[in-house]
C-alpha positions as CSV (number, residue, x, y, z in Angstrom):
1,M,-24.0,42.8,7.3
2,K,-20.6,43.2,6.2
3,N,-19.4,44.7,9.6
4,T,-20.8,41.4,11.4
5,M,-19.0,39.0,8.9
6,K,-15.6,40.5,9.7
7,P,-15.7,39.3,13.5
8,L,-17.3,36.3,12.9
9,F,-14.7,35.1,10.3
10,A,-11.8,36.3,12.8
11,S,-13.3,34.1,15.4
12,L,-13.5,31.1,12.9
13,L,-9.5,31.9,12.3
14,L,-8.8,31.7,15.6
15,I,-10.8,28.7,16.4
16,C,-9.5,26.6,13.6
17,G,-5.9,28.1,14.0
18,A,-5.7,27.1,17.8
19,S,-7.2,23.6,16.9
20,A,-4.9,22.8,14.1
21,V,-1.7,21.3,15.2
22,A,1.3,20.5,12.6
23,E,3.3,17.1,13.2
24,D,6.2,15.9,11.6
25,V,5.7,12.7,10.2
26,S,9.1,10.7,9.6
27,I,9.2,8.0,6.5
28,P,12.1,5.9,7.2
29,V,12.6,5.5,3.2
30,P,10.8,7.6,0.9
31,A,8.1,5.7,-1.1
32,G,9.8,6.5,-4.4
33,Q,13.4,5.0,-3.0
34,Q,11.8,1.9,-1.6
35,G,13.0,-1.4,-3.4
36,S,15.7,0.7,-5.0
37,A,18.4,-1.8,-4.3
38,Y,16.9,-4.4,-6.7
39,A,15.9,-2.0,-9.3
40,N,18.1,-2.8,-12.1
41,E,17.2,-6.7,-11.1
42,A,15.3,-8.6,-14.3
43,R,11.8,-9.2,-13.4
44,P,8.8,-10.2,-15.5
45,K,7.3,-7.7,-18.4
46,S,3.8,-7.1,-18.9
47,G,2.3,-9.3,-21.3
48,M,4.3,-12.2,-20.2
49,S,2.6,-15.7,-19.9
50,M,3.1,-17.8,-16.5
51,D,4.9,-20.4,-18.7
52,Q,7.5,-17.8,-19.9
53,V,7.7,-16.4,-16.1
54,S,8.5,-19.7,-14.9
55,N,10.9,-20.7,-17.5
56,R,13.1,-17.4,-17.4
57,F,12.7,-16.7,-13.6
58,G,12.4,-20.1,-12.0
59,A,9.4,-20.8,-9.5
60,P,8.1,-18.3,-7.2
61,G,8.5,-18.7,-3.2
62,Q,4.7,-18.6,-3.4
63,K,1.9,-18.9,-5.2
64,I,-1.4,-17.1,-4.1
65,A,-4.7,-18.4,-5.9
66,S,-6.4,-16.2,-8.1
67,V,-9.1,-13.8,-6.7
68,G,-11.8,-11.9,-8.4
69,E,-13.3,-11.5,-12.2
70,P,-11.1,-11.2,-14.1
71,P,-9.0,-13.6,-12.0
72,I,-6.0,-11.8,-10.5
73,T,-3.2,-14.3,-9.3
74,R,0.3,-13.4,-7.6
75,W,3.3,-14.8,-7.8
76,V,5.8,-13.8,-4.8
77,Y,9.6,-13.8,-5.4
78,D,12.4,-12.8,-3.3
79,H,12.4,-9.1,-4.2
80,Y,9.3,-8.8,-6.3
81,T,5.7,-9.9,-7.1
82,V,4.3,-10.6,-10.1
83,Y,0.6,-10.0,-10.8
84,F,-1.5,-11.7,-13.7
85,E,-4.6,-11.6,-15.2
86,H,-5.7,-15.0,-16.2
87,D,-2.1,-16.4,-17.3
88,H,-0.6,-12.9,-18.6
89,V,1.6,-10.4,-16.5
90,I,-0.1,-7.2,-16.0
91,H,2.2,-6.1,-13.7
92,S,5.5,-6.8,-11.1
93,V,6.0,-4.8,-8.0
94,L,9.4,-4.5,-5.9
95,H,9.2,-5.3,-2.5
96,S,10.5,-2.6,0.1
97,N,13.9,-3.2,1.5
């Protein structure tokens, strides 16, 4: 039985090897560097209330209504988006350049 497995395994390698094609994928800006032009810009921190964010950073360009449970609301500024759970910041995310 061992002798029959070697040719089978070799055949599988040839079939898989012949059909496997390597392809180069180019990413204009690596994910870890996206938004880096604004990385040092002050933005809301976790735990801040909507009122605190509004007072410190001004009105967002767009307010996206809450969805889900718990309700998640998004405020979109020029260089970042702020995510709120109920009325407190859970995260702020830089936009890609």
